[in-house]
N, CA, C, O and the ligand as a Tripos MOL2 file, in Angstrom:
@<TRIPOS>MOLECULE
protein
  237   235    60     0     0
PROTEIN
NO_CHARGES

@<TRIPOS>ATOM
      1 N          -0.1410  -12.4080   11.4140 N.3       1 MET1
      2 CA         -0.6250  -12.2670   10.0400 C.3       1 MET1
      3 C          -0.0530  -13.3960    9.1900 C.2       1 MET1
      4 O           1.1610  -13.5980    9.1470 O.2       1 MET1
      5 N          -0.9370  -14.1290    8.5130 N.am      2 LYS2
      6 CA         -0.4720  -15.2030    7.6420 C.3       2 LYS2
      7 C          -0.8680  -14.9220    6.2000 C.2       2 LYS2
      8 O          -1.9000  -14.3070    5.9290 O.2       2 LYS2
      9 N          -0.0390  -15.3780    5.2950 N.am      3 CYS3
     10 CA         -0.2760  -15.1580    3.8740 C.3       3 CYS3
     11 C          -1.5380  -15.8890    3.4270 C.2       3 CYS3
     12 O          -1.6980  -17.0740    3.7200 O.2       3 CYS3
     13 N          -2.4410  -15.1970    2.7180 N.am      4 PRO4
     14 CA         -3.6700  -15.8280    2.2410 C.3       4 PRO4
     15 C          -3.4130  -16.8620    1.1520 C.2       4 PRO4
     16 O          -4.2700  -17.6960    0.8640 O.2       4 PRO4
     17 N          -2.2360  -16.8030    0.5540 N.am      5 LYS5
     18 CA         -1.9260  -17.7310   -0.5390 C.3       5 LYS5
     19 C          -1.2610  -19.0100   -0.0430 C.2       5 LYS5
     20 O          -1.6640  -20.1170   -0.4000 O.2       5 LYS5
     21 N          -0.2150  -18.8310    0.8010 N.am      6 CYS6
     22 CA          0.5600  -20.0100    1.2070 C.3       6 CYS6
     23 C           0.5470  -20.2300    2.7140 C.2       6 CYS6
     24 O           1.1360  -21.1910    3.2080 O.2       6 CYS6
     25 N          -0.1300  -19.3310    3.4560 N.am      7 GLN7
     26 CA         -0.2730  -19.4710    4.9130 C.3       7 GLN7
     27 C           1.0500  -19.3290    5.6410 C.2       7 GLN7
     28 O           1.1480  -19.6940    6.8120 O.2       7 GLN7
     29 N           2.0760  -18.8050    4.9720 N.am      8 ALA8
     30 CA          3.3520  -18.5690    5.6430 C.3       8 ALA8
     31 C           3.2680  -17.2820    6.4590 C.2       8 ALA8
     32 O           2.3650  -16.4690    6.2640 O.2       8 ALA8
     33 N           4.2050  -17.1100    7.3600 N.am      9 SER9
     34 CA          4.2250  -15.9030    8.1820 C.3       9 SER9
     35 C           4.5640  -14.6910    7.3200 C.2       9 SER9
     36 O           5.4280  -14.7560    6.4460 O.2       9 SER9
     37 N           3.8710  -13.5920    7.5790 N.am     10 MET10
     38 CA          4.1340  -12.3700    6.8360 C.3      10 MET10
     39 C           4.8220  -11.3740    7.7500 C.2      10 MET10
     40 O           4.5650  -11.3340    8.9530 O.2      10 MET10
     41 N           5.7060  -10.5650    7.1630 N.am     11 VAL11
     42 CA          6.4110   -9.5700    7.9520 C.3      11 VAL11
     43 C           5.8290   -8.1960    7.6660 C.2      11 VAL11
     44 O           5.3790   -7.9150    6.5550 O.2      11 VAL11
     45 N           5.8450   -7.3490    8.6800 N.am     12 ARG12
     46 CA          5.3150   -6.0110    8.5150 C.3      12 ARG12
     47 C           6.3810   -5.1190    7.8820 C.2      12 ARG12
     48 O           7.5290   -5.0950    8.3240 O.2      12 ARG12
     49 N           5.9920   -4.4040    6.8650 N.am     13 GLU13
     50 CA          6.9420   -3.5230    6.2030 C.3      13 GLU13
     51 C           6.3530   -2.1370    6.0620 C.2      13 GLU13
     52 O           5.1390   -1.9510    5.9730 O.2      13 GLU13
     53 N           7.2560   -1.1710    6.0430 N.am     14 ARG14
     54 CA          6.8100    0.2070    5.8840 C.3      14 ARG14
     55 C           6.9720    0.6110    4.4250 C.2      14 ARG14
     56 O           8.0240    0.4040    3.8210 O.2      14 ARG14
     57 N           5.9310    1.1800    3.8820 N.am     15 TYR15
     58 CA          5.9700    1.6020    2.4910 C.3      15 TYR15
     59 C           5.8830    3.1130    2.4120 C.2      15 TYR15
     60 O           5.2130    3.7700    3.2090 O.2      15 TYR15
     61 N           6.5830    3.6380    1.4240 N.am     16 HIS16
     62 CA          6.4960    5.0730    1.1830 C.3      16 HIS16
     63 C           5.6860    5.3140   -0.0810 C.2      16 HIS16
     64 O           5.9500    4.7360   -1.1350 O.2      16 HIS16
     65 N           4.7180    6.1610    0.0520 N.am     17 ASN17
     66 CA          3.9400    6.5460   -1.1210 C.3      17 ASN17
     67 C           4.4670    7.8880   -1.6040 C.2      17 ASN17
     68 O           4.4040    8.8860   -0.8860 O.2      17 ASN17
     69 N           4.9830    7.9020   -2.8170 N.am     18 HIS18
     70 CA          5.6260    9.1200   -3.3270 C.3      18 HIS18
     71 C           4.6520   10.2930   -3.3790 C.2      18 HIS18
     72 O           5.0380   11.4470   -3.1920 O.2      18 HIS18
     73 N           3.4050    9.9850   -3.6320 N.am     19 GLU19
     74 CA          2.4180   11.0530   -3.7100 C.3      19 GLU19
     75 C           2.1920   11.6790   -2.3350 C.2      19 GLU19
     76 O           1.8890   12.8670   -2.2290 O.2      19 GLU19
     77 N           2.3390   10.8750   -1.2870 N.am     20 GLU20
     78 CA          1.9990   11.3350    0.0450 C.3      20 GLU20
     79 C           3.2250   11.6970    0.8800 C.2      20 GLU20
     80 O           3.0790   12.2420    1.9750 O.2      20 GLU20
     81 N           4.4370   11.4050    0.3840 N.am     21 ASP21
     82 CA          5.6350   11.6430    1.1790 C.3      21 ASP21
     83 C           5.7660   13.0940    1.6010 C.2      21 ASP21
     84 O           6.2090   13.3820    2.7130 O.2      21 ASP21
     85 N           5.3840   14.0070    0.7230 N.am     22 SER22
     86 CA          5.5230   15.4280    1.0390 C.3      22 SER22
     87 C           4.6320   15.8210    2.2170 C.2      22 SER22
     88 O           4.8710   16.8240    2.8890 O.2      22 SER22
     89 N           3.6170   15.0220    2.4470 N.am     23 LEU23
     90 CA          2.7100   15.2980    3.5590 C.3      23 LEU23
     91 C           3.1570   14.5700    4.8240 C.2      23 LEU23
     92 O           2.5110   14.6760    5.8670 O.2      23 LEU23
     93 N           4.2570   13.8350    4.7310 N.am     24 GLY24
     94 CA          4.7660   13.1310    5.8910 C.3      24 GLY24
     95 C           3.9960   11.8630    6.2000 C.2      24 GLY24
     96 O           4.0300   11.3600    7.3240 O.2      24 GLY24
     97 N           3.3070   11.3510    5.2010 N.am     25 LEU25
     98 CA          2.5150   10.1470    5.4380 C.3      25 LEU25
     99 C           3.1960    8.9360    4.8150 C.2      25 LEU25
    100 O           3.7440    9.0050    3.7150 O.2      25 LEU25
    101 N           3.1490    7.8490    5.5330 N.am     26 SER26
    102 CA          3.6210    6.5900    4.9780 C.3      26 SER26
    103 C           2.6780    5.5100    5.4890 C.2      26 SER26
    104 O           1.8960    5.7410    6.4110 O.2      26 SER26
    105 N           2.7570    4.3470    4.8930 N.am     27 CYS27
    106 CA          1.8120    3.3150    5.2920 C.3      27 CYS27
    107 C           2.5370    2.0060    5.5620 C.2      27 CYS27
    108 O           3.6830    1.8120    5.1560 O.2      27 CYS27
    109 N           1.8540    1.1310    6.2430 N.am     28 TYR28
    110 CA          2.4160   -0.1710    6.5630 C.3      28 TYR28
    111 C           1.6490   -1.2640    5.8470 C.2      28 TYR28
    112 O           0.4300   -1.2020    5.6900 O.2      28 TYR28
    113 N           2.3970   -2.2650    5.4190 N.am     29 GLY29
    114 CA          1.7590   -3.3840    4.7520 C.3      29 GLY29
    115 C           2.3970   -4.6740    5.2280 C.2      29 GLY29
    116 O           3.3160   -4.6790    6.0470 O.2      29 GLY29
    117 N           1.8870   -5.7460    4.6970 N.am     30 TRP30
    118 CA          2.4180   -7.0570    5.0740 C.3      30 TRP30
    119 C           3.0340   -7.7230    3.8540 C.2      30 TRP30
    120 O           2.4600   -7.7220    2.7650 O.2      30 TRP30
    121 N           4.2230   -8.2940    4.0640 N.am     31 HIS31
    122 CA          4.9630   -8.9090    2.9680 C.3      31 HIS31
    123 C           5.2490  -10.3550    3.3140 C.2      31 HIS31
    124 O           5.8510  -10.6500    4.3460 O.2      31 HIS31
    125 N           4.8140  -11.2520    2.4490 N.am     32 CYS32
    126 CA          5.0770  -12.6770    2.6680 C.3      32 CYS32
    127 C           6.5070  -12.9850    2.2580 C.2      32 CYS32
    128 O           6.8920  -12.7680    1.1090 O.2      32 CYS32
    129 N           7.2930  -13.4900    3.2000 N.am     33 ILE33
    130 CA          8.6920  -13.7680    2.9040 C.3      33 ILE33
    131 C           8.8390  -15.0530    2.1010 C.2      33 ILE33
    132 O           9.9260  -15.3580    1.6090 O.2      33 ILE33
    133 N           7.7500  -15.8070    1.9650 N.am     34 PHE34
    134 CA          7.8250  -17.0890    1.2720 C.3      34 PHE34
    135 C           7.4910  -16.9400   -0.2070 C.2      34 PHE34
    136 O           8.2600  -17.3830   -1.0600 O.2      34 PHE34
    137 N           6.3520  -16.3200   -0.5240 N.am     35 CYS35
    138 CA          5.9230  -16.2060   -1.9160 C.3      35 CYS35
    139 C           5.9670  -14.7660   -2.4190 C.2      35 CYS35
    140 O           5.7640  -14.5170   -3.6070 O.2      35 CYS35
    141 N           6.2330  -13.8130   -1.5150 N.am     36 GLY36
    142 CA          6.3600  -12.4280   -1.9460 C.3      36 GLY36
    143 C           5.0510  -11.6910   -2.0640 C.2      36 GLY36
    144 O           5.0120  -10.5610   -2.5510 O.2      36 GLY36
    145 N           3.9780  -12.3160   -1.6220 N.am     37 CYS37
    146 CA          2.6720  -11.6730   -1.6740 C.3      37 CYS37
    147 C           2.6620  -10.4270   -0.7750 C.2      37 CYS37
    148 O           3.1620  -10.4600    0.3500 O.2      37 CYS37
    149 N           2.1010   -9.3550   -1.2730 N.am     38 ILE38
    150 CA          2.0350   -8.1250   -0.4930 C.3      38 ILE38
    151 C           0.5820   -7.7820   -0.2000 C.2      38 ILE38
    152 O          -0.2550   -7.7140   -1.1000 O.2      38 ILE38
    153 N           0.3040   -7.5690    1.0820 N.am     39 MET39
    154 CA         -1.0300   -7.1630    1.5010 C.3      39 MET39
    155 C          -0.9630   -5.7050    1.9390 C.2      39 MET39
    156 O          -0.3860   -5.3950    2.9810 O.2      39 MET39
    157 N          -1.5330   -4.8330    1.1700 N.am     40 ASP40
    158 CA         -1.4600   -3.4160    1.5230 C.3      40 ASP40
    159 C          -2.7200   -2.6780    1.0790 C.2      40 ASP40
    160 O          -2.7440   -2.0670    0.0100 O.2      40 ASP40
    161 N          -3.7550   -2.7380    1.8930 N.am     41 PRO41
    162 CA         -5.0330   -2.1010    1.5480 C.3      41 PRO41
    163 C          -4.9080   -0.5940    1.4060 C.2      41 PRO41
    164 O          -5.7310    0.0420    0.7470 O.2      41 PRO41
    165 N          -3.8710   -0.0120    2.0290 N.am     42 VAL42
    166 CA         -3.7000    1.4450    1.9590 C.3      42 VAL42
    167 C          -3.4070    1.8840    0.5320 C.2      42 VAL42
    168 O          -3.8000    2.9760    0.1220 O.2      42 VAL42
    169 N          -2.7200    1.0360   -0.2220 N.am     43 ILE43
    170 CA         -2.4070    1.3780   -1.6120 C.3      43 ILE43
    171 C          -3.6950    1.5830   -2.3990 C.2      43 ILE43
    172 O          -3.7900    2.4960   -3.2180 O.2      43 ILE43
    173 N          -4.6720    0.7400   -2.1500 N.am     44 MET44
    174 CA         -5.9420    0.8720   -2.8700 C.3      44 MET44
    175 C          -6.6360    2.1810   -2.4960 C.2      44 MET44
    176 O          -7.2710    2.8220   -3.3330 O.2      44 MET44
    177 N          -6.5050    2.5660   -1.2240 N.am     45 ILE45
    178 CA         -7.0980    3.8310   -0.7770 C.3      45 ILE45
    179 C          -6.4050    4.9890   -1.4760 C.2      45 ILE45
    180 O          -7.0520    5.9340   -1.9260 O.2      45 ILE45
    181 N          -5.0660    4.9060   -1.5640 N.am     46 ASN46
    182 CA         -4.3150    5.9700   -2.2160 C.3      46 ASN46
    183 C          -4.6760    6.0650   -3.6910 C.2      46 ASN46
    184 O          -4.7560    7.1630   -4.2420 O.2      46 ASN46
    185 N          -4.8920    4.9330   -4.3280 N.am     47 ARG47
    186 CA         -5.2900    4.9410   -5.7380 C.3      47 ARG47
    187 C          -6.5940    5.6990   -5.9050 C.2      47 ARG47
    188 O          -6.7600    6.4670   -6.8540 O.2      47 ARG47
    189 N          -7.5060    5.4840   -4.9910 N.am     48 ALA48
    190 CA         -8.7900    6.1750   -5.0630 C.3      48 ALA48
    191 C          -8.5840    7.6680   -4.8930 C.2      48 ALA48
    192 O          -9.2220    8.4760   -5.5690 O.2      48 ALA48
    193 N          -7.6680    8.0350   -3.9660 N.am     49 ARG49
    194 CA         -7.3780    9.4520   -3.7560 C.3      49 ARG49
    195 C          -6.7510   10.0620   -4.9990 C.2      49 ARG49
    196 O          -7.0970   11.1740   -5.3960 O.2      49 ARG49
    197 N          -5.8140    9.3190   -5.6200 N.am     50 MET50
    198 CA         -5.1330    9.8260   -6.8000 C.3      50 MET50
    199 C          -6.1170   10.0810   -7.9240 C.2      50 MET50
    200 O          -6.0110   11.0790   -8.6380 O.2      50 MET50
    201 N          -7.0690    9.1830   -8.0800 N.am     51 SER51
    202 CA         -8.0580    9.3600   -9.1450 C.3      51 SER51
    203 C          -8.8940   10.6070   -8.8770 C.2      51 SER51
    204 O          -9.3240   11.2900   -9.8060 O.2      51 SER51
    205 N          -9.1170   10.8960   -7.5980 N.am     52 GLU52
    206 CA         -9.8520   12.1100   -7.2500 C.3      52 GLU52
    207 C          -9.0260   13.3430   -7.5890 C.2      52 GLU52
    208 O          -9.5520   14.3420   -8.0790 O.2      52 GLU52
    209 N          -7.7130   13.2570   -7.3180 N.am     53 LYS53
    210 CA         -6.8330   14.3900   -7.6150 C.3      53 LYS53
    211 C          -6.8220   14.6700   -9.1120 C.2      53 LYS53
    212 O          -6.8790   15.8240   -9.5380 O.2      53 LYS53
    213 N          -6.7500   13.6020   -9.9050 N.am     54 GLN54
    214 CA         -6.7000   13.7760  -11.3540 C.3      54 GLN54
    215 C          -7.9550   14.4880  -11.8440 C.2      54 GLN54
    216 O          -7.9040   15.3150  -12.7550 O.2      54 GLN54
    217 N          -9.0540   14.1590  -11.2370 N.am     55 VAL55
    218 CA        -10.3150   14.8310  -11.6250 C.3      55 VAL55
    219 C         -10.2530   16.3030  -11.2750 C.2      55 VAL55
    220 O         -10.7430   17.1570  -12.0130 O.2      55 VAL55
    221 N          -9.6320   16.5880  -10.1210 N.am     56 LEU56
    222 CA         -9.5490   17.9770   -9.6820 C.3      56 LEU56
    223 C          -8.5600   18.7760  -10.5410 C.2      56 LEU56
    224 O          -8.7730   19.9570  -10.8160 O.2      56 LEU56
    225 N          -7.4640   18.1010  -10.9640 N.am     57 VAL57
    226 CA         -6.4450   18.7940  -11.7500 C.3      57 VAL57
    227 C          -6.9820   19.1820  -13.1130 C.2      57 VAL57
    228 O          -6.7490   20.2860  -13.6060 O.2      57 VAL57
    229 N          -7.7050   18.2490  -13.7070 N.am     58 LYS58
    230 CA         -8.2270   18.5230  -15.0560 C.3      58 LYS58
    231 C          -9.2910   19.6090  -15.0040 C.2      58 LYS58
    232 O         -10.2040   19.5720  -14.1790 O.2      58 LYS58
    233 N          -9.1560   20.5560  -15.8860 N.am     59 LYS59
    234 CA        -10.1250   21.6450  -15.9260 C.3      59 LYS59
    235 C         -10.9410   21.6030  -17.2290 C.2      59 LYS59
    236 O         -11.8110   22.4480  -17.4410 O.2      59 LYS59
    237 ZN          2.8110  -16.3460    0.7340 Zn       60 ZN60
@<TRIPOS>BOND
     1     1     2 1
     2     2     3 1
     3     3     4 2
     4     3     5 am
     5     5     6 1
     6     6     7 1
     7     7     8 2
     8     7     9 am
     9     9    10 1
    10    10    11 1
    11    11    12 2
    12    11    13 am
    13    13    14 1
    14    14    15 1
    15    15    16 2
    16    15    17 am
    17    17    18 1
    18    18    19 1
    19    19    20 2
    20    19    21 am
    21    21    22 1
    22    22    23 1
    23    23    24 2
    24    23    25 am
    25    25    26 1
    26    26    27 1
    27    27    28 2
    28    27    29 am
    29    29    30 1
    30    30    31 1
    31    31    32 2
    32    31    33 am
    33    33    34 1
    34    34    35 1
    35    35    36 2
    36    35    37 am
    37    37    38 1
    38    38    39 1
    39    39    40 2
    40    39    41 am
    41    41    42 1
    42    42    43 1
    43    43    44 2
    44    43    45 am
    45    45    46 1
    46    46    47 1
    47    47    48 2
    48    47    49 am
    49    49    50 1
    50    50    51 1
    51    51    52 2
    52    51    53 am
    53    53    54 1
    54    54    55 1
    55    55    56 2
    56    55    57 am
    57    57    58 1
    58    58    59 1
    59    59    60 2
    60    59    61 am
    61    61    62 1
    62    62    63 1
    63    63    64 2
    64    63    65 am
    65    65    66 1
    66    66    67 1
    67    67    68 2
    68    67    69 am
    69    69    70 1
    70    70    71 1
    71    71    72 2
    72    71    73 am
    73    73    74 1
    74    74    75 1
    75    75    76 2
    76    75    77 am
    77    77    78 1
    78    78    79 1
    79    79    80 2
    80    79    81 am
    81    81    82 1
    82    82    83 1
    83    83    84 2
    84    83    85 am
    85    85    86 1
    86    86    87 1
    87    87    88 2
    88    87    89 am
    89    89    90 1
    90    90    91 1
    91    91    92 2
    92    91    93 am
    93    93    94 1
    94    94    95 1
    95    95    96 2
    96    95    97 am
    97    97    98 1
    98    98    99 1
    99    99   100 2
   100    99   101 am
   101   101   102 1
   102   102   103 1
   103   103   104 2
   104   103   105 am
   105   105   106 1
   106   106   107 1
   107   107   108 2
   108   107   109 am
   109   109   110 1
   110   110   111 1
   111   111   112 2
   112   111   113 am
   113   113   114 1
   114   114   115 1
   115   115   116 2
   116   115   117 am
   117   117   118 1
   118   118   119 1
   119   119   120 2
   120   119   121 am
   121   121   122 1
   122   122   123 1
   123   123   124 2
   124   123   125 am
   125   125   126 1
   126   126   127 1
   127   127   128 2
   128   127   129 am
   129   129   130 1
   130   130   131 1
   131   131   132 2
   132   131   133 am
   133   133   134 1
   134   134   135 1
   135   135   136 2
   136   135   137 am
   137   137   138 1
   138   138   139 1
   139   139   140 2
   140   139   141 am
   141   141   142 1
   142   142   143 1
   143   143   144 2
   144   143   145 am
   145   145   146 1
   146   146   147 1
   147   147   148 2
   148   147   149 am
   149   149   150 1
   150   150   151 1
   151   151   152 2
   152   151   153 am
   153   153   154 1
   154   154   155 1
   155   155   156 2
   156   155   157 am
   157   157   158 1
   158   158   159 1
   159   159   160 2
   160   159   161 am
   161   161   162 1
   162   162   163 1
   163   163   164 2
   164   163   165 am
   165   165   166 1
   166   166   167 1
   167   167   168 2
   168   167   169 am
   169   169   170 1
   170   170   171 1
   171   171   172 2
   172   171   173 am
   173   173   174 1
   174   174   175 1
   175   175   176 2
   176   175   177 am
   177   177   178 1
   178   178   179 1
   179   179   180 2
   180   179   181 am
   181   181   182 1
   182   182   183 1
   183   183   184 2
   184   183   185 am
   185   185   186 1
   186   186   187 1
   187   187   188 2
   188   187   189 am
   189   189   190 1
   190   190   191 1
   191   191   192 2
   192   191   193 am
   193   193   194 1
   194   194   195 1
   195   195   196 2
   196   195   197 am
   197   197   198 1
   198   198   199 1
   199   199   200 2
   200   199   201 am
   201   201   202 1
   202   202   203 1
   203   203   204 2
   204   203   205 am
   205   205   206 1
   206   206   207 1
   207   207   208 2
   208   207   209 am
   209   209   210 1
   210   210   211 1
   211   211   212 2
   212   211   213 am
   213   213   214 1
   214   214   215 1
   215   215   216 2
   216   215   217 am
   217   217   218 1
   218   218   219 1
   219   219   220 2
   220   219   221 am
   221   221   222 1
   222   222   223 1
   223   223   224 2
   224   223   225 am
   225   225   226 1
   226   226   227 1
   227   227   228 2
   228   227   229 am
   229   229   230 1
   230   230   231 1
   231   231   232 2
   232   231   233 am
   233   233   234 1
   234   234   235 1
   235   235   236 2
@<TRIPOS>SUBSTRUCTURE
     1 MET1         2 RESIDUE 1 A MET
     2 LYS2         6 RESIDUE 1 A LYS
     3 CYS3        10 RESIDUE 1 A CYS
     4 PRO4        14 RESIDUE 1 A PRO
     5 LYS5        18 RESIDUE 1 A LYS
     6 CYS6        22 RESIDUE 1 A CYS
     7 GLN7        26 RESIDUE 1 A GLN
     8 ALA8        30 RESIDUE 1 A ALA
     9 SER9        34 RESIDUE 1 A SER
    10 MET10       38 RESIDUE 1 A MET
    11 VAL11       42 RESIDUE 1 A VAL
    12 ARG12       46 RESIDUE 1 A ARG
    13 GLU13       50 RESIDUE 1 A GLU
    14 ARG14       54 RESIDUE 1 A ARG
    15 TYR15       58 RESIDUE 1 A TYR
    16 HIS16       62 RESIDUE 1 A HIS
    17 ASN17       66 RESIDUE 1 A ASN
    18 HIS18       70 RESIDUE 1 A HIS
    19 GLU19       74 RESIDUE 1 A GLU
    20 GLU20       78 RESIDUE 1 A GLU
    21 ASP21       82 RESIDUE 1 A ASP
    22 SER22       86 RESIDUE 1 A SER
    23 LEU23       90 RESIDUE 1 A LEU
    24 GLY24       94 RESIDUE 1 A GLY
    25 LEU25       98 RESIDUE 1 A LEU
    26 SER26      102 RESIDUE 1 A SER
    27 CYS27      106 RESIDUE 1 A CYS
    28 TYR28      110 RESIDUE 1 A TYR
    29 GLY29      114 RESIDUE 1 A GLY
    30 TRP30      118 RESIDUE 1 A TRP
    31 HIS31      122 RESIDUE 1 A HIS
    32 CYS32      126 RESIDUE 1 A CYS
    33 ILE33      130 RESIDUE 1 A ILE
    34 PHE34      134 RESIDUE 1 A PHE
    35 CYS35      138 RESIDUE 1 A CYS
    36 GLY36      142 RESIDUE 1 A GLY
    37 CYS37      146 RESIDUE 1 A CYS
    38 ILE38      150 RESIDUE 1 A ILE
    39 MET39      154 RESIDUE 1 A MET
    40 ASP40      158 RESIDUE 1 A ASP
    41 PRO41      162 RESIDUE 1 A PRO
    42 VAL42      166 RESIDUE 1 A VAL
    43 ILE43      170 RESIDUE 1 A ILE
    44 MET44      174 RESIDUE 1 A MET
    45 ILE45      178 RESIDUE 1 A ILE
    46 ASN46      182 RESIDUE 1 A ASN
    47 ARG47      186 RESIDUE 1 A ARG
    48 ALA48      190 RESIDUE 1 A ALA
    49 ARG49      194 RESIDUE 1 A ARG
    50 MET50      198 RESIDUE 1 A MET
    51 SER51      202 RESIDUE 1 A SER
    52 GLU52      206 RESIDUE 1 A GLU
    53 LYS53      210 RESIDUE 1 A LYS
    54 GLN54      214 RESIDUE 1 A GLN
    55 VAL55      218 RESIDUE 1 A VAL
    56 LEU56      222 RESIDUE 1 A LEU
    57 VAL57      226 RESIDUE 1 A VAL
    58 LYS58      230 RESIDUE 1 A LYS
    59 LYS59      234 RESIDUE 1 A LYS
    60 ZN60       237 GROUP 0 **** ****
């Protein structure tokens, strides 16, 4: 995996999503050690889920 910005090598990192931790779920992303760019498509998925939850919570 190479950084889309600087083409440097990216390292795989494990991320914890506070919303999902209680369910035992965590996700992996890529972190550029050179420019700090983070590639984590799972975060965008979680955002979509959170927006769905907010709709469900509101009555
Ligand atoms: Zn980079």
